[in-house]
VOMAR-195197 format. One record per atom (N, C-alpha, C, O): x, y, z; atom name; residue in three letters; residue number from 0; chain. Coordinates in Angstrom, 1 decimal, padded with zeros to 4 digits. Example, Ala and Ser with C-alpha at 12.3 -4.5 7.8 and 13.67 -1.06 7.14 Angstrom:
2
+--------+--------+--------+------+-----+-----+-------+
|     xx |     yy |     zz | atom | res |   n | chain |
+--------+--------+--------+------+-----+-----+-------+
|  013.2 | -005.7 |  007.8 |    N | ALA |   0 |     A |
|  012.3 | -004.5 |  007.8 |   CA | ALA |   0 |     A |
|  013.2 | -003.3 |  007.8 |    C | ALA |   0 |     A |
|  014.2 | -003.3 |  008.5 |    O | ALA |   0 |     A |
|  012.8 | -002.2 |  007.1 |    N | SER |   1 |     A |
|  013.7 | -001.1 |  007.1 |   CA | SER |   1 |     A |
|  012.9 |  000.0 |  007.9 |    C | SER |   1 |     A |
|  013.4 |  001.1 |  008.0 |    O | SER |   1 |     A |
+--------+--------+--------+------+-----+-----+-------+
END
This chain:
96
+--------+--------+--------+------+-----+-----+-------+
|     xx |     yy |     zz | atom | res |   n | chain |
+--------+--------+--------+------+-----+-----+-------+
|  034.5 |  042.4 | -027.1 |    N | MET |   0 |     A |
|  034.5 |  043.0 | -028.4 |   CA | MET |   0 |     A |
|  033.9 |  042.0 | -029.4 |    C | MET |   0 |     A |
|  034.0 |  040.8 | -029.3 |    O | MET |   0 |     A |
|  033.2 |  042.5 | -030.4 |    N | LEU |   1 |     A |
|  032.5 |  041.7 | -031.4 |   CA | LEU |   1 |     A |
|  032.8 |  042.3 | -032.8 |    C | LEU |   1 |     A |
|  032.6 |  043.5 | -033.0 |    O | LEU |   1 |     A |
|  033.1 |  041.5 | -033.7 |    N | ARG |   2 |     A |
|  033.3 |  041.9 | -035.1 |   CA | ARG |   2 |     A |
|  032.2 |  041.2 | -035.9 |    C | ARG |   2 |     A |
|  032.0 |  040.0 | -035.7 |    O | ARG |   2 |     A |
|  031.5 |  042.0 | -036.7 |    N | ILE |   3 |     A |
|  030.5 |  041.5 | -037.6 |   CA | ILE |   3 |     A |
|  030.8 |  041.7 | -039.0 |    C | ILE |   3 |     A |
|  031.0 |  042.9 | -039.4 |    O | ILE |   3 |     A |
|  030.9 |  040.7 | -039.8 |    N | VAL |   4 |     A |
|  031.2 |  040.8 | -041.2 |   CA | VAL |   4 |     A |
|  029.9 |  040.3 | -042.0 |    C | VAL |   4 |     A |
|  029.4 |  039.2 | -041.7 |    O | VAL |   4 |     A |
|  029.5 |  041.1 | -042.9 |    N | VAL |   5 |     A |
|  028.3 |  040.7 | -043.7 |   CA | VAL |   5 |     A |
|  028.8 |  040.1 | -045.0 |    C | VAL |   5 |     A |
|  029.5 |  040.8 | -045.8 |    O | VAL |   5 |     A |
|  028.4 |  038.8 | -045.3 |    N | ALA |   6 |     A |
|  028.8 |  038.2 | -046.5 |   CA | ALA |   6 |     A |
|  027.5 |  037.9 | -047.3 |    C | ALA |   6 |     A |
|  026.6 |  037.2 | -046.9 |    O | ALA |   6 |     A |
|  027.5 |  038.6 | -048.5 |    N | GLU |   7 |     A |
|  026.3 |  038.4 | -049.4 |   CA | GLU |   7 |     A |
|  026.6 |  037.4 | -050.5 |    C | GLU |   7 |     A |
|  027.5 |  037.6 | -051.3 |    O | GLU |   7 |     A |
|  025.9 |  036.3 | -050.5 |    N | LEU |   8 |     A |
|  026.0 |  035.3 | -051.6 |   CA | LEU |   8 |     A |
|  024.6 |  035.3 | -052.3 |    C | LEU |   8 |     A |
|  023.7 |  035.9 | -051.9 |    O | LEU |   8 |     A |
|  024.6 |  034.6 | -053.5 |    N | PRO |   9 |     A |
|  023.3 |  034.6 | -054.3 |   CA | PRO |   9 |     A |
|  022.1 |  034.0 | -053.5 |    C | PRO |   9 |     A |
|  021.0 |  034.5 | -053.6 |    O | PRO |   9 |     A |
|  022.3 |  033.0 | -052.6 |    N | GLY |  10 |     A |
|  021.2 |  032.4 | -051.9 |   CA | GLY |  10 |     A |
|  021.1 |  032.8 | -050.5 |    C | GLY |  10 |     A |
|  020.1 |  032.4 | -049.8 |    O | GLY |  10 |     A |
|  022.1 |  033.5 | -049.9 |    N | GLN |  11 |     A |
|  022.1 |  033.8 | -048.5 |   CA | GLN |  11 |     A |
|  022.9 |  035.0 | -048.1 |    C | GLN |  11 |     A |
|  023.9 |  035.3 | -048.8 |    O | GLN |  11 |     A |
|  022.5 |  035.7 | -047.1 |    N | VAL |  12 |     A |
|  023.2 |  036.8 | -046.5 |   CA | VAL |  12 |     A |
|  023.6 |  036.3 | -045.1 |    C | VAL |  12 |     A |
|  022.8 |  035.8 | -044.4 |    O | VAL |  12 |     A |
|  025.0 |  036.3 | -044.9 |    N | THR |  13 |     A |
|  025.5 |  035.7 | -043.6 |   CA | THR |  13 |     A |
|  026.1 |  036.8 | -042.8 |    C | THR |  13 |     A |
|  026.9 |  037.6 | -043.3 |    O | THR |  13 |     A |
|  025.7 |  036.8 | -041.5 |    N | LEU |  14 |     A |
|  026.4 |  037.7 | -040.5 |   CA | LEU |  14 |     A |
|  027.4 |  036.8 | -039.8 |    C | LEU |  14 |     A |
|  027.1 |  035.9 | -039.0 |    O | LEU |  14 |     A |
|  028.7 |  037.0 | -040.1 |    N | LYS |  15 |     A |
|  029.8 |  036.3 | -039.5 |   CA | LYS |  15 |     A |
|  030.3 |  037.0 | -038.3 |    C | LYS |  15 |     A |
|  030.7 |  038.2 | -038.3 |    O | LYS |  15 |     A |
|  030.2 |  036.4 | -037.1 |    N | LEU |  16 |     A |
|  030.5 |  037.0 | -035.8 |   CA | LEU |  16 |     A |
|  031.9 |  036.5 | -035.3 |    C | LEU |  16 |     A |
|  032.2 |  035.3 | -035.5 |    O | LEU |  16 |     A |
|  032.7 |  037.4 | -034.8 |    N | GLU |  17 |     A |
|  033.9 |  037.0 | -034.2 |   CA | GLU |  17 |     A |
|  034.1 |  037.8 | -032.8 |    C | GLU |  17 |     A |
|  034.0 |  039.0 | -032.8 |    O | GLU |  17 |     A |
|  034.3 |  037.0 | -031.7 |    N | GLY |  18 |     A |
|  034.5 |  037.6 | -030.4 |   CA | GLY |  18 |     A |
|  033.4 |  037.2 | -029.5 |    C | GLY |  18 |     A |
|  033.0 |  036.0 | -029.5 |    O | GLY |  18 |     A |
|  033.0 |  038.1 | -028.6 |    N | SER |  19 |     A |
|  031.9 |  037.8 | -027.6 |   CA | SER |  19 |     A |
|  030.6 |  038.6 | -027.9 |    C | SER |  19 |     A |
|  030.6 |  039.8 | -028.2 |    O | SER |  19 |     A |
|  029.6 |  037.8 | -027.9 |    N | LEU |  20 |     A |
|  028.2 |  038.4 | -028.1 |   CA | LEU |  20 |     A |
|  027.7 |  038.7 | -026.7 |    C | LEU |  20 |     A |
|  026.9 |  037.9 | -026.1 |    O | LEU |  20 |     A |
|  028.0 |  039.8 | -026.2 |    N | ALA |  21 |     A |
|  027.7 |  040.2 | -024.8 |   CA | ALA |  21 |     A |
|  027.6 |  041.7 | -024.6 |    C | ALA |  21 |     A |
|  028.2 |  042.4 | -025.4 |    O | ALA |  21 |     A |
|  026.8 |  042.1 | -023.7 |    N | GLY |  22 |     A |
|  026.7 |  043.5 | -023.4 |   CA | GLY |  22 |     A |
|  026.3 |  044.4 | -024.6 |    C | GLY |  22 |     A |
|  025.4 |  044.1 | -025.2 |    O | GLY |  22 |     A |
|  027.0 |  045.5 | -024.8 |    N | PRO |  23 |     A |
|  026.7 |  046.4 | -025.9 |   CA | PRO |  23 |     A |
|  026.8 |  045.8 | -027.3 |    C | PRO |  23 |     A |
|  026.2 |  046.3 | -028.3 |    O | PRO |  23 |     A |
|  027.5 |  044.7 | -027.4 |    N | TRP |  24 |     A |
|  027.7 |  044.0 | -028.7 |   CA | TRP |  24 |     A |
|  026.4 |  043.3 | -029.2 |    C | TRP |  24 |     A |
|  026.3 |  043.0 | -030.4 |    O | TRP |  24 |     A |
|  025.5 |  043.0 | -028.2 |    N | VAL |  25 |     A |
|  024.3 |  042.4 | -028.6 |   CA | VAL |  25 |     A |
|  023.4 |  043.4 | -029.4 |    C | VAL |  25 |     A |
|  022.8 |  043.1 | -030.4 |    O | VAL |  25 |     A |
|  023.5 |  044.7 | -029.0 |    N | VAL |  26 |     A |
|  022.8 |  045.7 | -029.7 |   CA | VAL |  26 |     A |
|  023.4 |  045.9 | -031.1 |    C | VAL |  26 |     A |
|  022.7 |  046.1 | -032.1 |    O | VAL |  26 |     A |
|  024.7 |  045.8 | -031.2 |    N | GLU |  27 |     A |
|  025.3 |  045.9 | -032.5 |   CA | GLU |  27 |     A |
|  024.9 |  044.8 | -033.5 |    C | GLU |  27 |     A |
|  024.6 |  045.0 | -034.7 |    O | GLU |  27 |     A |
|  024.7 |  043.5 | -033.0 |    N | LEU |  28 |     A |
|  024.2 |  042.5 | -033.8 |   CA | LEU |  28 |     A |
|  022.8 |  042.7 | -034.2 |    C | LEU |  28 |     A |
|  022.4 |  042.5 | -035.3 |    O | LEU |  28 |     A |
|  022.0 |  043.3 | -033.3 |    N | GLU |  29 |     A |
|  020.6 |  043.6 | -033.6 |   CA | GLU |  29 |     A |
|  020.5 |  044.6 | -034.7 |    C | GLU |  29 |     A |
|  019.7 |  044.5 | -035.7 |    O | GLU |  29 |     A |
|  021.4 |  045.6 | -034.7 |    N | HIS |  30 |     A |
|  021.5 |  046.6 | -035.7 |   CA | HIS |  30 |     A |
|  021.9 |  046.0 | -037.1 |    C | HIS |  30 |     A |
|  021.3 |  046.3 | -038.1 |    O | HIS |  30 |     A |
|  022.8 |  045.1 | -037.0 |    N | ALA |  31 |     A |
|  023.3 |  044.4 | -038.3 |   CA | ALA |  31 |     A |
|  022.2 |  043.6 | -038.8 |    C | ALA |  31 |     A |
|  022.0 |  043.6 | -040.1 |    O | ALA |  31 |     A |
|  021.4 |  042.9 | -038.0 |    N | TRP |  32 |     A |
|  020.3 |  042.1 | -038.4 |   CA | TRP |  32 |     A |
|  019.2 |  043.0 | -039.1 |    C | TRP |  32 |     A |
|  018.8 |  042.6 | -040.2 |    O | TRP |  32 |     A |
|  018.9 |  044.0 | -038.4 |    N | ARG |  33 |     A |
|  017.8 |  044.9 | -039.0 |   CA | ARG |  33 |     A |
|  018.3 |  045.6 | -040.3 |    C | ARG |  33 |     A |
|  017.5 |  045.8 | -041.2 |    O | ARG |  33 |     A |
|  019.6 |  045.9 | -040.4 |    N | ALA |  34 |     A |
|  020.1 |  046.4 | -041.6 |   CA | ALA |  34 |     A |
|  020.1 |  045.4 | -042.8 |    C | ALA |  34 |     A |
|  019.9 |  045.7 | -043.9 |    O | ALA |  34 |     A |
|  020.3 |  044.1 | -042.4 |    N | ALA |  35 |     A |
|  020.4 |  043.1 | -043.4 |   CA | ALA |  35 |     A |
|  019.0 |  042.6 | -043.9 |    C | ALA |  35 |     A |
|  018.9 |  042.2 | -045.1 |    O | ALA |  35 |     A |
|  018.0 |  042.7 | -043.1 |    N | ARG |  36 |     A |
|  016.7 |  042.2 | -043.5 |   CA | ARG |  36 |     A |
|  016.1 |  042.8 | -044.8 |    C | ARG |  36 |     A |
|  015.7 |  042.0 | -045.6 |    O | ARG |  36 |     A |
|  016.2 |  044.1 | -045.0 |    N | PRO |  37 |     A |
|  015.7 |  044.6 | -046.3 |   CA | PRO |  37 |     A |
|  016.5 |  044.2 | -047.5 |    C | PRO |  37 |     A |
|  016.0 |  044.3 | -048.6 |    O | PRO |  37 |     A |
|  017.8 |  043.8 | -047.3 |    N | LYS |  38 |     A |
|  018.6 |  043.4 | -048.4 |   CA | LYS |  38 |     A |
|  018.5 |  041.9 | -048.8 |    C | LYS |  38 |     A |
|  019.1 |  041.5 | -049.7 |    O | LYS |  38 |     A |
|  017.7 |  041.2 | -048.0 |    N | LEU |  39 |     A |
|  017.6 |  039.7 | -048.3 |   CA | LEU |  39 |     A |
|  017.0 |  039.4 | -049.7 |    C | LEU |  39 |     A |
|  017.5 |  038.5 | -050.3 |    O | LEU |  39 |     A |
|  016.0 |  040.1 | -050.1 |    N | ALA |  40 |     A |
|  015.4 |  039.9 | -051.4 |   CA | ALA |  40 |     A |
|  015.1 |  038.4 | -051.7 |    C | ALA |  40 |     A |
|  015.6 |  037.9 | -052.7 |    O | ALA |  40 |     A |
|  014.5 |  037.7 | -050.8 |    N | GLY |  41 |     A |
|  014.2 |  036.3 | -051.0 |   CA | GLY |  41 |     A |
|  015.3 |  035.4 | -050.6 |    C | GLY |  41 |     A |
|  015.1 |  034.2 | -050.5 |    O | GLY |  41 |     A |
|  016.5 |  035.9 | -050.2 |    N | ARG |  42 |     A |
|  017.6 |  035.0 | -049.7 |   CA | ARG |  42 |     A |
|  017.4 |  034.7 | -048.2 |    C | ARG |  42 |     A |
|  016.7 |  035.5 | -047.5 |    O | ARG |  42 |     A |
|  018.0 |  033.7 | -047.8 |    N | SER |  43 |     A |
|  017.9 |  033.3 | -046.4 |   CA | SER |  43 |     A |
|  019.0 |  034.1 | -045.6 |    C | SER |  43 |     A |
|  019.9 |  034.7 | -046.2 |    O | SER |  43 |     A |
|  018.8 |  034.2 | -044.3 |    N | LEU |  44 |     A |
|  019.8 |  034.9 | -043.4 |   CA | LEU |  44 |     A |
|  020.5 |  033.8 | -042.6 |    C | LEU |  44 |     A |
|  019.9 |  032.9 | -042.0 |    O | LEU |  44 |     A |
|  021.8 |  033.9 | -042.6 |    N | GLY |  45 |     A |
|  022.6 |  033.0 | -041.8 |   CA | GLY |  45 |     A |
|  023.4 |  033.8 | -040.7 |    C | GLY |  45 |     A |
|  023.8 |  035.0 | -040.9 |    O | GLY |  45 |     A |
|  023.6 |  033.2 | -039.6 |    N | VAL |  46 |     A |
|  024.4 |  033.8 | -038.5 |   CA | VAL |  46 |     A |
|  025.5 |  032.7 | -038.2 |    C | VAL |  46 |     A |
|  025.2 |  031.7 | -037.7 |    O | VAL |  46 |     A |
|  026.7 |  033.1 | -038.4 |    N | ASP |  47 |     A |
|  027.8 |  032.2 | -038.2 |   CA | ASP |  47 |     A |
|  028.5 |  032.5 | -036.9 |    C | ASP |  47 |     A |
|  029.2 |  033.6 | -036.8 |    O | ASP |  47 |     A |
|  028.4 |  031.6 | -036.0 |    N | LEU |  48 |     A |
|  029.0 |  031.8 | -034.6 |   CA | LEU |  48 |     A |
|  030.3 |  031.0 | -034.5 |    C | LEU |  48 |     A |
|  030.8 |  030.8 | -033.4 |    O | LEU |  48 |     A |
|  030.9 |  030.5 | -035.6 |    N | THR |  49 |     A |
|  032.1 |  029.7 | -035.5 |   CA | THR |  49 |     A |
|  033.3 |  030.4 | -034.8 |    C | THR |  49 |     A |
|  034.2 |  029.7 | -034.2 |    O | THR |  49 |     A |
|  033.3 |  031.7 | -034.8 |    N | ALA |  50 |     A |
|  034.4 |  032.4 | -034.2 |   CA | ALA |  50 |     A |
|  034.0 |  033.1 | -032.9 |    C | ALA |  50 |     A |
|  034.7 |  034.1 | -032.5 |    O | ALA |  50 |     A |
|  032.8 |  032.7 | -032.3 |    N | VAL |  51 |     A |
|  032.3 |  033.4 | -031.1 |   CA | VAL |  51 |     A |
|  032.8 |  032.5 | -029.9 |    C | VAL |  51 |     A |
|  032.7 |  031.3 | -029.9 |    O | VAL |  51 |     A |
|  033.3 |  033.2 | -028.9 |    N | ASP |  52 |     A |
|  033.8 |  032.5 | -027.7 |   CA | ASP |  52 |     A |
|  032.9 |  032.6 | -026.5 |    C | ASP |  52 |     A |
|  033.0 |  031.9 | -025.5 |    O | ASP |  52 |     A |
|  031.9 |  033.6 | -026.5 |    N | TYR |  53 |     A |
|  031.0 |  033.8 | -025.3 |   CA | TYR |  53 |     A |
|  029.7 |  034.4 | -025.8 |    C | TYR |  53 |     A |
|  029.8 |  035.3 | -026.6 |    O | TYR |  53 |     A |
|  028.6 |  034.0 | -025.2 |    N | VAL |  54 |     A |
|  027.3 |  034.6 | -025.4 |   CA | VAL |  54 |     A |
|  026.6 |  034.8 | -024.1 |    C | VAL |  54 |     A |
|  026.4 |  033.8 | -023.3 |    O | VAL |  54 |     A |
|  026.2 |  036.0 | -023.8 |    N | ASP |  55 |     A |
|  025.5 |  036.3 | -022.5 |   CA | ASP |  55 |     A |
|  024.0 |  036.0 | -022.7 |    C | ASP |  55 |     A |
|  023.6 |  035.6 | -023.8 |    O | ASP |  55 |     A |
|  023.2 |  036.2 | -021.6 |    N | GLU |  56 |     A |
|  021.8 |  035.9 | -021.7 |   CA | GLU |  56 |     A |
|  021.1 |  036.8 | -022.8 |    C | GLU |  56 |     A |
|  020.2 |  036.3 | -023.5 |    O | GLU |  56 |     A |
|  021.4 |  038.1 | -022.9 |    N | ALA |  57 |     A |
|  020.8 |  038.9 | -023.9 |   CA | ALA |  57 |     A |
|  021.2 |  038.5 | -025.3 |    C | ALA |  57 |     A |
|  020.4 |  038.5 | -026.2 |    O | ALA |  57 |     A |
|  022.4 |  038.0 | -025.4 |    N | GLY |  58 |     A |
|  022.8 |  037.5 | -026.7 |   CA | GLY |  58 |     A |
|  022.1 |  036.2 | -027.1 |    C | GLY |  58 |     A |
|  021.7 |  036.0 | -028.2 |    O | GLY |  58 |     A |
|  021.8 |  035.3 | -026.1 |    N | LYS |  59 |     A |
|  021.1 |  034.1 | -026.3 |   CA | LYS |  59 |     A |
|  019.6 |  034.5 | -026.7 |    C | LYS |  59 |     A |
|  019.1 |  033.8 | -027.6 |    O | LYS |  59 |     A |
|  019.1 |  035.5 | -026.1 |    N | TYR |  60 |     A |
|  017.7 |  035.9 | -026.4 |   CA | TYR |  60 |     A |
|  017.7 |  036.4 | -027.8 |    C | TYR |  60 |     A |
|  016.7 |  036.1 | -028.6 |    O | TYR |  60 |     A |
|  018.6 |  037.2 | -028.2 |    N | LEU |  61 |     A |
|  018.7 |  037.7 | -029.6 |   CA | LEU |  61 |     A |
|  018.8 |  036.6 | -030.6 |    C | LEU |  61 |     A |
|  018.2 |  036.6 | -031.6 |    O | LEU |  61 |     A |
|  019.7 |  035.7 | -030.3 |    N | LEU |  62 |     A |
|  019.8 |  034.5 | -031.2 |   CA | LEU |  62 |     A |
|  018.5 |  033.7 | -031.3 |    C | LEU |  62 |     A |
|  018.2 |  033.2 | -032.4 |    O | LEU |  62 |     A |
|  017.8 |  033.6 | -030.2 |    N | ALA |  63 |     A |
|  016.5 |  033.0 | -030.3 |   CA | ALA |  63 |     A |
|  015.5 |  033.8 | -031.2 |    C | ALA |  63 |     A |
|  014.8 |  033.2 | -031.9 |    O | ALA |  63 |     A |
|  015.5 |  035.1 | -031.1 |    N | LEU |  64 |     A |
|  014.7 |  035.9 | -032.0 |   CA | LEU |  64 |     A |
|  015.1 |  035.7 | -033.4 |    C | LEU |  64 |     A |
|  014.3 |  035.6 | -034.3 |    O | LEU |  64 |     A |
|  016.4 |  035.7 | -033.7 |    N | LEU |  65 |     A |
|  016.9 |  035.4 | -035.0 |   CA | LEU |  65 |     A |
|  016.4 |  034.1 | -035.6 |    C | LEU |  65 |     A |
|  016.0 |  033.9 | -036.7 |    O | LEU |  65 |     A |
|  016.5 |  033.1 | -034.7 |    N | SER |  66 |     A |
|  016.1 |  031.7 | -035.1 |   CA | SER |  66 |     A |
|  014.6 |  031.7 | -035.4 |    C | SER |  66 |     A |
|  014.1 |  031.1 | -036.4 |    O | SER |  66 |     A |
|  013.8 |  032.4 | -034.6 |    N | ARG |  67 |     A |
|  012.4 |  032.5 | -034.8 |   CA | ARG |  67 |     A |
|  012.1 |  033.2 | -036.1 |    C | ARG |  67 |     A |
|  011.1 |  032.9 | -036.8 |    O | ARG |  67 |     A |
|  013.0 |  034.1 | -036.5 |    N | ASP |  68 |     A |
|  012.8 |  034.8 | -037.8 |   CA | ASP |  68 |     A |
|  013.4 |  034.0 | -039.0 |    C | ASP |  68 |     A |
|  013.6 |  034.5 | -040.1 |    O | ASP |  68 |     A |
|  013.7 |  032.8 | -038.7 |    N | ARG |  69 |     A |
|  014.2 |  031.8 | -039.7 |   CA | ARG |  69 |     A |
|  015.6 |  031.9 | -040.1 |    C | ARG |  69 |     A |
|  016.0 |  031.5 | -041.2 |    O | ARG |  69 |     A |
|  016.4 |  032.6 | -039.3 |    N | ALA |  70 |     A |
|  017.8 |  032.7 | -039.5 |   CA | ALA |  70 |     A |
|  018.5 |  031.3 | -039.3 |    C | ALA |  70 |     A |
|  018.1 |  030.6 | -038.3 |    O | ALA |  70 |     A |
|  019.4 |  031.0 | -040.1 |    N | GLN |  71 |     A |
|  020.1 |  029.7 | -039.9 |   CA | GLN |  71 |     A |
|  021.4 |  030.0 | -039.1 |    C | GLN |  71 |     A |
|  022.3 |  030.6 | -039.6 |    O | GLN |  71 |     A |
|  021.4 |  029.5 | -037.8 |    N | VAL |  72 |     A |
|  022.5 |  029.8 | -036.9 |   CA | VAL |  72 |     A |
|  023.4 |  028.6 | -036.9 |    C | VAL |  72 |     A |
|  023.0 |  027.5 | -036.7 |    O | VAL |  72 |     A |
|  024.7 |  028.8 | -037.2 |    N | THR |  73 |     A |
|  025.7 |  027.8 | -037.3 |   CA | THR |  73 |     A |
|  026.8 |  028.1 | -036.3 |    C | THR |  73 |     A |
|  027.1 |  029.2 | -035.9 |    O | THR |  73 |     A |
|  027.4 |  027.0 | -035.8 |    N | ALA |  74 |     A |
|  028.4 |  027.1 | -034.8 |   CA | ALA |  74 |     A |
|  029.5 |  026.0 | -034.9 |    C | ALA |  74 |     A |
|  029.2 |  025.0 | -035.6 |    O | ALA |  74 |     A |
|  030.6 |  026.2 | -034.2 |    N | ALA |  75 |     A |
|  031.6 |  025.1 | -034.2 |   CA | ALA |  75 |     A |
|  032.0 |  025.0 | -032.7 |    C | ALA |  75 |     A |
|  031.9 |  025.9 | -031.9 |    O | ALA |  75 |     A |
|  032.6 |  023.9 | -032.4 |    N | GLY |  76 |     A |
|  033.0 |  023.7 | -031.0 |   CA | GLY |  76 |     A |
|  031.9 |  023.2 | -030.1 |    C | GLY |  76 |     A |
|  030.7 |  023.4 | -030.4 |    O | GLY |  76 |     A |
|  032.2 |  022.6 | -029.1 |    N | THR |  77 |     A |
|  031.2 |  021.9 | -028.2 |   CA | THR |  77 |     A |
|  030.3 |  023.0 | -027.6 |    C | THR |  77 |     A |
|  029.1 |  022.8 | -027.6 |    O | THR |  77 |     A |
|  030.8 |  024.0 | -027.0 |    N | ALA |  78 |     A |
|  030.0 |  025.0 | -026.2 |   CA | ALA |  78 |     A |
|  029.0 |  025.7 | -027.2 |    C | ALA |  78 |     A |
|  027.8 |  025.8 | -026.8 |    O | ALA |  78 |     A |
|  029.5 |  026.2 | -028.3 |    N | MET |  79 |     A |
|  028.6 |  027.0 | -029.1 |   CA | MET |  79 |     A |
|  027.7 |  026.1 | -029.9 |    C | MET |  79 |     A |
|  026.5 |  026.5 | -030.1 |    O | MET |  79 |     A |
|  028.1 |  024.9 | -030.2 |    N | THR |  80 |     A |
|  027.1 |  024.0 | -030.9 |   CA | THR |  80 |     A |
|  026.0 |  023.6 | -029.9 |    C | THR |  80 |     A |
|  024.9 |  023.5 | -030.3 |    O | THR |  80 |     A |
|  026.4 |  023.4 | -028.6 |    N | GLU |  81 |     A |
|  025.4 |  023.1 | -027.6 |   CA | GLU |  81 |     A |
|  024.4 |  024.3 | -027.4 |    C | GLU |  81 |     A |
|  023.2 |  024.1 | -027.2 |    O | GLU |  81 |     A |
|  025.0 |  025.5 | -027.4 |    N | LEU |  82 |     A |
|  024.2 |  026.7 | -027.3 |   CA | LEU |  82 |     A |
|  023.1 |  026.8 | -028.4 |    C | LEU |  82 |     A |
|  022.0 |  027.0 | -028.1 |    O | LEU |  82 |     A |
|  023.6 |  026.6 | -029.6 |    N | VAL |  83 |     A |
|  022.6 |  026.6 | -030.8 |   CA | VAL |  83 |     A |
|  021.6 |  025.5 | -030.6 |    C | VAL |  83 |     A |
|  020.4 |  025.8 | -030.9 |    O | VAL |  83 |     A |
|  021.9 |  024.4 | -030.2 |    N | ARG |  84 |     A |
|  021.0 |  023.3 | -030.0 |   CA | ARG |  84 |     A |
|  020.0 |  023.6 | -028.9 |    C | ARG |  84 |     A |
|  018.8 |  023.3 | -029.1 |    O | ARG |  84 |     A |
|  020.4 |  024.2 | -027.8 |    N | THR |  85 |     A |
|  019.5 |  024.4 | -026.7 |   CA | THR |  85 |     A |
|  018.6 |  025.7 | -026.9 |    C | THR |  85 |     A |
|  017.6 |  025.9 | -026.2 |    O | THR |  85 |     A |
|  019.0 |  026.6 | -027.8 |    N | ILE |  86 |     A |
|  018.2 |  027.8 | -028.0 |   CA | ILE |  86 |     A |
|  016.7 |  027.4 | -028.3 |    C | ILE |  86 |     A |
|  015.8 |  028.0 | -027.7 |    O | ILE |  86 |     A |
|  016.5 |  026.5 | -029.2 |    N | ALA |  87 |     A |
|  015.1 |  026.1 | -029.6 |   CA | ALA |  87 |     A |
|  014.4 |  025.5 | -028.4 |    C | ALA |  87 |     A |
|  013.2 |  025.6 | -028.2 |    O | ALA |  87 |     A |
|  015.1 |  024.8 | -027.5 |    N | GLU |  88 |     A |
|  014.5 |  024.1 | -026.4 |   CA | GLU |  88 |     A |
|  014.3 |  025.0 | -025.2 |    C | GLU |  88 |     A |
|  013.2 |  025.0 | -024.6 |    O | GLU |  88 |     A |
|  015.3 |  025.8 | -024.9 |    N | ASP |  89 |     A |
|  015.2 |  026.7 | -023.7 |   CA | ASP |  89 |     A |
|  014.6 |  028.1 | -024.0 |    C | ASP |  89 |     A |
|  014.1 |  028.7 | -023.0 |    O | ASP |  89 |     A |
|  014.5 |  028.5 | -025.2 |    N | TRP |  90 |     A |
|  013.9 |  029.8 | -025.5 |   CA | TRP |  90 |     A |
|  012.8 |  029.6 | -026.6 |    C | TRP |  90 |     A |
|  012.9 |  030.0 | -027.7 |    O | TRP |  90 |     A |
|  011.8 |  028.9 | -026.2 |    N | PRO |  91 |     A |
|  010.7 |  028.5 | -027.2 |   CA | PRO |  91 |     A |
|  009.8 |  029.7 | -027.5 |    C | PRO |  91 |     A |
|  008.7 |  029.8 | -027.0 |    O | PRO |  91 |     A |
|  010.3 |  030.7 | -028.2 |    N | LEU |  92 |     A |
|  009.6 |  031.9 | -028.6 |   CA | LEU |  92 |     A |
|  008.6 |  031.5 | -029.7 |    C | LEU |  92 |     A |
|  008.9 |  030.9 | -030.7 |    O | LEU |  92 |     A |
|  007.3 |  031.8 | -029.4 |    N | ARG |  93 |     A |
|  006.3 |  031.4 | -030.4 |   CA | ARG |  93 |     A |
|  005.6 |  032.7 | -030.8 |    C | ARG |  93 |     A |
|  005.3 |  033.6 | -030.0 |    O | ARG |  93 |     A |
|  005.2 |  032.8 | -032.0 |    N | GLU |  94 |     A |
|  004.4 |  033.9 | -032.5 |   CA | GLU |  94 |     A |
|  003.0 |  033.6 | -032.1 |    C | GLU |  94 |     A |
|  002.5 |  032.5 | -032.2 |    O | GLU |  94 |     A |
|  002.3 |  034.7 | -031.7 |    N | LYS |  95 |     A |
|  000.9 |  034.5 | -031.3 |   CA | LYS |  95 |     A |
|  000.0 |  035.0 | -032.4 |    C | LYS |  95 |     A |
| -001.3 |  034.9 | -032.3 |    O | LYS |  95 |     A |
+--------+--------+--------+------+-----+-----+-------+
END
């Protein structure tokens, strides 16, 4: 299960995730991301993984897409912090 809370601040819109980013919940995050994009109005997008306990391969790919779209992905704990660090190295998505 995944809970997504949207926090709108003057300089940033943050998608705060709680639970597992896996299976059908990856699609839910994609929907939340696409819904948040038009509301940014010059603000940055943040993705807060501090309360996420598991990310599957589809979730990692979506996080890589979010990173490529300049989202600021933050995490806590050894596993999630390492995941965020390796996304740029292991998922080098480049715009053509």
